[in-house]
Steps between C-alpha positions, in 0.01 A plus 500: 500500500801730537510538121163676493556870429297779655382640167466405135474721194216441255365667188149648514288627214397851606327624182334324207699576184335703227665366187867426558588448869740747658728472801264700722231230460712285735644540849759293690390480862623340821273266695557301820588131481365239740565132561279274286173366640425125495491365143702790367862570407708816492703522179790733421446564132810465284350563155165635386329505164359797311264398220287676236171369646562713808415811298139383468478446876574868553161588347192479719318265265361151540717239330626146538716614793408766760645849461773629728357700790617855560734552796546126534800287401497370144566132443646266242742212463798485733755247619679518832635334812292413805628681810231376740240225467186409691389250236563128489730391220672838463824586676716810530746493213261339251454684171142557384309647208191702592277787392588781740764696317551877502631480859815402687335265751182306426266341755373209288231237556705182463226346286584761236877439502692245293846377592760543227844349466784746452729213395291425189488856364574855612216617725405778260429237231191396697353841414576462130598201291386248767219719629184673389640648175644162402174317563311772311725448197479121525123473544428781256697337221431132552147501641329825405654529152511122443851527356612208286828415332541686172300808604633845412482715815502877550558649846460867591685646796743222419789623714289512816466244778221306328570563133866398513394161636210448257732532202756263646238242600366508144850459354580208733174324410551523126345821367559551130572868560509728806462875456515763773447873536672723753554868563871547430762382255700356792206283605442388141862386482456313829195315366681359199852457640428375853144365509507336158210683333509462122406864442426808706421866445489829686136614496618862525673474161184481287145369475466173689285335229758572232794380711311184596420424135869528418599276792229240434421503127310169529294621796484380858306227678529623860514850645589564865382851585662701778440841339160536333427797275669501161676171578172315540361652183815404308490146638136451397605599150794258501332198661432208271168314485424337837767712667495548876584802713564507874408841641721543806542875534455834330775715647471747212171623648550459874555870559244635253232723648256417219406151377735385226336435161459132422663330203340623177522160332293281733295376203808300401447290814186359339639421158818346636316320783748639752495432873590790731507399865604681817719343765518541876780298653286409801294270279803285419662401828415140413789520252748610769675166548549434129604864445772487766627162378521612136649843566754377755610241243537758227701723732732211590551403135575857400213509250332777700650821630354800678583854601419710802515875542584553867435824685674512837324618815142524621527877474501462121189282483272761344781607266536139382127474431496823299802374304315178424211694347748692283659174384834556673527132590642208309340181630358503853511820702607420856549724803766355730530622858854577606577469870 
C-alpha cells in the first residue's frame, strides 16, 4: 500500500468542441487516490491510447457509446501495472489492459481488466496491433468484408493504426492487389516500402477517384473505409460487381459543423450489387482468440510489422489527441507516461 500516491492527474473534458477541438476544451486536473475497494485494483497506467472514435464522444449526442461527461475524466484503452489489489486473481506487479485511460492511476473493477504478458510483446502493442485496432482490422477485413484470396483491396487512412494492418493482413492472405491512400508522400513511401502495399497515393496530390483509377485500373473488390467523404465516393466508383465495403470510420468529417454530403454515386450500389456494412469492434470479440493467434504468428514470422507514434508524458495527452486528428501519427498513436 506504500506505493499508493496521494494524488493522480487526469484529463477532463471541460467544453464540447465546436468543429475542431482546441486545447482549452481539455483540462489536466489532480484528484485524490485511495486504496481499492473489494473486487477492484489500482493500476499505474504506463501507456494510454488516443483514437479517432473519441472525437464523437466529445459531442453530446446519443450513439453506440455514451458521450464523455463535462468536468469528468475521459476514458479509453490503457495498459499498466497493478500497484494494489483487492481482487482475487490479481496481484501487485501484474500488467493489465483496461478501459480507464486519460489518467495516471486508475481504480478499475477487476472484472473489466485483462492480464497481459509483457514477455510476449511490448505492453503498448496491446493497445494497437494486438488490441482493439488490430481486432478491428482483422474482423473488418475477414468477417465484415468477407475477404477472399485474389481480391483487390483498397484501404483509406492506410498509414493509421487500423489501415496499416488491414493492408498487411490482405497481402498475407493472398490479395491480388493492395492499394492505400495516405496524407503525405512520406506515408505513401512507407506503405509500399515497409508494409508491402502494391500501390499507394497521397490524397492531397489530386482527386481521389482519379488517383484510385490509376492505382487500380481493373477495379477493386474490397474497400476498407477509415475516411469517408470523397474516398467513399471514389471507392463506390471503383468497386467491381459484388464488391464489399467495410465502413469503419469517417475521420474526414469528424470535425465538420454541418453534415457532410453523402456520396453522389449511390445508384452504382444497386447496379453493381455492392455490400456496404459498418463495423463496431465490440460485435467481434468472439474472434479474439483466432485474431491473437494469427497476428502473433505473423509478427513472429516477420510477415507483419507495425509502427507506433509515441508521445511522452500525461501532460501531452490532449496534444497527442489533437495531433491524431491532424494525421500526425504513423501507425498507432500512444501516450506513454514517464516517471
